C-alpha positions in Angstrom: -10.6 -8.2 17.6 -9.3 -7.0 13.9 -11.3 -3.6 14.5 -9.3 -2.5 17.1 -6.1 -3.0 14.9 -4.1 -1.0 12.9 -3.8 -2.4 9.6 -1.2 -1.5 7.2 -1.8 -2.8 3.2 1.1 -3.1 1.3 1.5 -4.1 -2.3 1.9 -2.6 -6.1 0.1 0.0 -7.7 -2.9 -1.8 -8.9 -3.2 -4.7 -6.1 -6.3 -2.7 -4.7 -5.1 -1.3 -1.6 -7.5 1.7 -1.6 -10.3 -0.4 -2.9 -10.3 -3.1 -0.1 -9.0 -1.1 2.1 -12.0 1.5 2.0 -14.1 -1.7 2.3 -12.5 -3.0 5.2 -12.6 0.1 7.1 -16.5 0.5 6.5 -16.3 -3.1 7.3 -14.3 -2.6 10.9 -16.1 0.2 11.5 -12.3 2.0 11.6 -10.6 5.2 10.1 -9.2 4.9 6.7 -5.8 6.4 5.5 -4.6 6.6 2.3 -1.0 7.8 2.5 -0.9 8.8 -1.2 -3.3 11.4 -0.5 -1.7 12.8 2.5 1.5 13.2 0.6 -0.2 14.9 -2.6 -2.0 17.1 -0.1 1.5 18.4 1.6 3.0 18.9 -1.4 0.2 20.2 -3.1 0.2 17.9 -6.4 -0.6 14.3 -7.8 2.2 11.7 -7.3 2.5 12.0 -11.0 2.9 15.7 -10.8 5.7 15.1 -7.8 7.5 12.9 -9.8 7.6 15.4 -13.1 8.7 18.3 -10.9 11.6 16.8 -8.7 12.4 12.4 -9.2 11.2 9.5 -7.6 13.7 9.6 -5.5 12.3 12.9 -3.9 8.8 11.2 -3.9 10.3 8.9 -1.7 11.5 10.9 0.5 8.5 12.8 1.0 6.6 9.4 1.7 9.4 8.3 4.6 8.7 11.9 6.2 4.8 11.7 5.9 4.4 8.2 7.5 7.0 8.6 9.8 5.4 12.3 10.7 1.6 10.4 10.7 -0.2 9.4 13.9 -0.9 5.6 13.9 -4.4 4.9 15.6 -6.6 2.0 14.8 -7.2 2.3 11.2 -6.7 0.5 7.7 -3.8 2.1 5.9 -2.9 2.0 2.5 0.0 2.9 2.1 2.2 4.1 -1.6 3.9 1.2 -3.5 7.2 2.5 -2.8 7.0 2.5 0.8 8.7 -1.0 1.3 11.9 1.2 0.2 12.2 2.3 3.3 13.7 0.6 6.3 12.2 3.1 8.9 8.7 3.4 7.7 8.2 -0.5 7.3 9.8 -0.9 10.6 7.2 1.4 12.2 4.0 -0.1 10.5 5.5 -3.7 12.0 5.7 -2.4 15.4 2.4 -0.7 15.4 0.3 -2.6 12.8 -0.6 -5.5 11.0 1.6 -5.8 8.0 -1.2 -7.1 5.0 0.6 -8.0 1.6 -2.2 -7.4 -1.3 0.0 -10.1 -3.6 -0.7 -9.5 -7.5 0.7 -11.3 -10.3 2.5 -8.9 -12.8 -0.1 -9.7 -15.5 -2.6 -8.2 -12.8 -0.8 -4.9 -12.1 0.1 -4.4 -15.9 -3.6 -4.4 -16.4 -4.6 -2.6 -13.7 -1.8 0.0 -14.2 -2.7 0.5 -18.3 -6.8 1.6 -16.4 -4.8 4.3 -14.8 -1.7 5.1 -16.4 -0.9 8.3 -14.6 -0.4 6.7 -11.4 2.9 8.3 -10.7 4.7 5.2 -9.9 8.1 6.0 -8.0 10.6 4.3 -10.2 13.3 5.3 -12.3 12.5 6.2 -15.9 14.2 3.5 -17.4 12.8 0.7 -15.0 10.0 -1.2 -17.0 7.4 -2.4 -14.3 8.5 -6.0 -14.7 12.1 -4.5 -13.4 10.0 -2.6 -10.6 7.8 -5.7 -9.8 11.0 -8.0 -9.4 12.7 -5.6 -7.4 9.8 -4.5 -5.2 8.5 -8.2 -4.5 10.8 -9.5 -2.2 10.9 -6.3 -0.5 6.9 -7.0 0.2 7.5 -10.5 1.4 10.0 -9.3 3.6 7.8 -7.4 5.8 4.3 -9.2 5.2 2.5 -10.4 8.3 -0.3 -11.9 6.2 0.0 -12.6 2.4 -3.5 -12.1 0.1 -3.6 -13.0 -3.1 -5.8 -10.7 -4.7 -5.6 -11.8 -8.7 -9.0 -13.3 -8.8 -11.0 -12.5 -6.6 -14.1 -9.3 -6.2 -12.8 -6.5 -3.4 -15.6 -7.6 -1.2 -14.4 -11.5 -1.5 -10.7 -9.9 -0.4 -12.5 -8.6 2.3 -14.3 -11.3 3.7 -11.0 -13.5 3.5 -9.2 -10.8 5.0 -10.8 -10.6 8.1 -11.2 -14.1 8.5 -7.0 -14.2 8.3 -7.3 -11.0 10.8 -9.2 -13.0 13.1 -7.8 -16.1 13.3 -3.8 -14.0 13.8 -5.6 -12.1 16.6 -7.4 -14.8 17.9 
């Protein structure tokens, strides 16, 4: 049953990992872990502040260490968008959890990011969002064990669809 599983949500910033993750954890009666919050707590700064103080590569290094150090217990884990750059993290998540890609179109990502422009996206300042999208898409697809399109459905519907996919996969 999905409720006893560890589910790792991957995807672009704005794909709904935190929103869907919280709702999914509530439905499954399990813990919710937002790795961006773990990183911010460790660094005592927002993701945007971490990037401004250091750079995007520093943020990725901190992210890798946090995700390698954290215990993996039955929960829904919302990862940062750049988690797929770390082979070590992704191999660990793939071994100990079901990796779910919340797949959003570039247009959806652009719109949702425009609603919260200070997200702190771990990328080079000379990269456009389209560049990042093209770079990360194959990485997300490589690691995804389940892919769920998120462009057109409300979060509650996505949770229902995801529970069905998880139950099918684990039955």
